[in-house]
N, C-alpha and C positions, 0 to 999 in steps of 0.2 A: 542431415536428419530432417524429418518432416513431422510437424505437429499441426494440430487442427487450429489452434488459436494463437500460436507463437511462431515467429520466424527465427530460425537459428542458423548462425554461420560462424565460422572460425577461420582466422588467417592472421599471420604475423604475430602469434602469441595472444591474440585478443579474440574472445568469444563474444558474439553479439546476440542478445536475447531481446527480441522486439515483440511486445504485446501487439497482437494483430486482429483486433475486432474493431476496426476504425468506424464502422457504421454505428456501433454502440459506444463510441468513445472509449474502447478497450475496457468496458465494464466487466467485472469479475463474474464468472459463472463456474460451475464445477469443473468443466474441461480446462478452462484457463488456469485454475489452481493446479491441476494435475500436470499440465504442460509446462508451467514455470518450474515446478519441482523437477520434472524429468530433464528439462534443458539445463538446469543448474548442475544436476548430476552428470550429464553428458560432458559439460565443460570441465568438470573436475576430474572426469575419467580420461580426458584427452591430455596426454603428457606434453603436448606442444602449447597448450593454453596456460597463460600465467595471470590473465586479468579478464574479468567479465564486465560487459556494459549492458545495462538494462534500460530500455527505452520503449516508447509507444509509437505506433503508426498513426498517421492522421493528425487530427486537431488537438489531441490530448494525450498525456501520459497514461492516466487511468482515472475514470470518473467514478470509482468505487464499485460497490456491488451492483449488479444488474437488478434494479429494484422491480422491473417488470417481471423478471423471472423469479426473484427472491420472494416477493410478497405472495405471488401465486403458489410457489412451492411450499412456503410456510403455512399458508391458509389450507392447502390440500393436506399437508401433514397433520395439522391440528384437527381437521374434520375427520380424518381417518382414525383418529384417537378419540372420537366423540367429544371434541372440544377441549380435551385435556392437554396439558403441556408436561412433557417429561424433561425436567431440567438436566438429567444426566445424559439423555440422548442428545439434547441440544449441545451440551458441553463437549461431548465426544465428536459430534459433527463439526463444530466450530474449531475444535482443537486440530482437526486435520488441516484446516485452512492455516491456522497459526504455524503448524509444522512446515507447511509449504513456504510461508513468508520467511520463517526462520532458517530455511535452507540457504537463503541469501546471507544471513548473519553467520551461519555455521560453515558456509563454504570456505575451505582452507584458502582458496584464492580470492583476492580482493574483488569487490563488486562496486562499480560506479553506476549510480542512477542518473540518467539524463532526462530531466523533467521539463516538459513544455506544456502549455495549455493548462488544463485542470489536473490536479492530483488531489482528490478528495475522498473522504470515506475510507473504504478498504484499500483504495489506491495508495493512501499514505502509509499503510502497513508495508506495502511492497517497497516504497522508496526509503522509508526510515529504517528498514532492516538491511539496506545496503551499507557499504562502508563509507563511501563518499557520495555527496549529492551535488550535482551541478544543475543549475536551473536557468531557464530564460527569465529575464528581469520581470516580464509581465505575467509569468506563470502564477497560478494560485494553488497554495497547498493548505488544507485545513480539514477538520473533521466535523462537518455540520450534523451528522447523526447524533452527536453528543447533546443536541437540543431535544431530540426525541428519537426513540427507536434504536438506540445503539450506544456502545462504548468501544473505544479502540482496543482490540483484543491483544495486540502486541505491546501496547502502552509505551511505545518507544519515545513518545513526546517527552515523557518524564526524564528519560535518560539522555536525550539529545538537547534538551533545553534546561535552563535554570528553573527554579521553583516558580517564580512570578509568572514567567511567560508560559510555562507548561500549564499552570492553573488557569491563566486567562484563556488560552486556546481551548482547553478541555471544558471549561465552564461555559464558554460562549459559542463554541463551534466556529468562531471566526477564522478567516484564512489569512495567510501571509503571502505577499507577493514574493517573487524570487529575490528582488532587491532587499526586501525586509528580512527574508530568511538568511541572506548572506550577512546582513548587519547583526543579526542575533546569533550567528554562529551555527544555524541549522544547516546551511548550505556552504560548501567550500567556495563556490563562485557563482555569481549571477551575471549573465551576459545578454546582449541583444539576441533574440531568438535565432537569427540567421547565423550567429557566430557560435552558438552552443555546440553543434555537432563537432566542429573542428577543435574546440577547446577540450571536449571530452576525449576525442581521439588523441590529441597531443598528450594529455595526462595518462591515458591508457598505454600509449607507446613508451612513455618514460618509465612507468611501472614495469612494463614488460622487459625492460633492460636489466632489472634487478633479479638476482637469482631467486628461484621459486622458494627455496628453503628459507631465505631471509623474509620474503613476503609473508609466508605462512607463520613464522615465529612472531613477527611484528604484529600481525592481526590477532593471533592468539593471546599475546600479552595484553593488548588493549581490551579485547573482549572479556578476558578473564576478570579484569577489574570490575566490569559492569555485571558480570555473572555473580560476583561476590557481593554486589550491592543488593541482591535479591531480585534480579530480573525475572527469573523463572517463576517465583512465587507471585510477583506482580502480574505476570501474564496469566497465570491460573485464575487469579481474582478477576482480571479484566475480561477474560473469556466467559466466566460465570456471570458477571454483571451485564455483559452484552446480551446474554440470553434473557436475563431478568428484565432489562430495559425494553426488549421486544415484546414482553408479556405483562407489562404494567397496564392498568386501565387506559392510560393515555397512549401507550404504545399500540395496544390493540385497536383503539379508536383511530389512530393514524393509519394503521394498516387497512382498516375497513374503508377509510377515505380513499386510500390508494386503489383498493379493489373496486370501489364504486365509481370514483371520478377520475381515476388514472393517477399514476405516481407523479407525473409532472405537476398536477394540481396540488397533490399532497405536499410535495417538496416546496412548491411556491408558497403555500400557506405557512409551512414551517419556517422558511427563511425570510418571509416578508418583513418582519420587525427589524431584521438586521440589514436589509437592503444590499446584500452582497452578491458576489459571483456573476452579476450581469445576466447573460443568457444562461438559463438553467442547465447545469450539468446533470448527469444521470445518477450521481452518487448521493 
């Protein structure tokens, strides 16, 4: 199967979905959201597939939303409405993205996230909606838009971490290394980057030996426990708050800085007090 922003292949019971915008560090745009959802559906429609692996091409798993595209698109939308913001229109649009990320969670077949490089902003929604996370030890996963101009729409941090760590990461926007993510239980395993693909493949092959009906039932049992904790309600609030965060006085000022001076400079100023991420990711 062919997609514009995703590479898809399937063999030996394993479907591989590779985010493929490496020049943009696999940053999220409308087409990537659609392609991920379609690829997940294709894997679930294939009777020979038992396990999915989600990874990223190039230097990063996913550097979040493509801010160069996103800030311009949002500015153009607001100008078309004479400077007004329609929160319901915003919610419906962002909900489409949440539904695509949650296609990984809702996939009857288990999904393994293979995370290297950066996994920030919206990229964390993709990773955290998977069932298992394997990371390179030096990978970075975090949600810096929580500092300004966003909230995590799937809110999976709350459900995959304890209270203290979820609050710390969502309040500060700080990142965890792969090694730290494993220590806190966010990741199943952290390995040297060159060993990561083999470790993920080994796990996927082991899972592929289990009858599909067993895999589906086990995943449904665990997922249902989290659904009953209020996951869907939390995501509704998170998606609404994300829209509000992008339209506070501070959020609009940040967007204007990005439009005027470039998103790299806007991100640099946002993250400078925290001194994190080294070379600036695009999310």
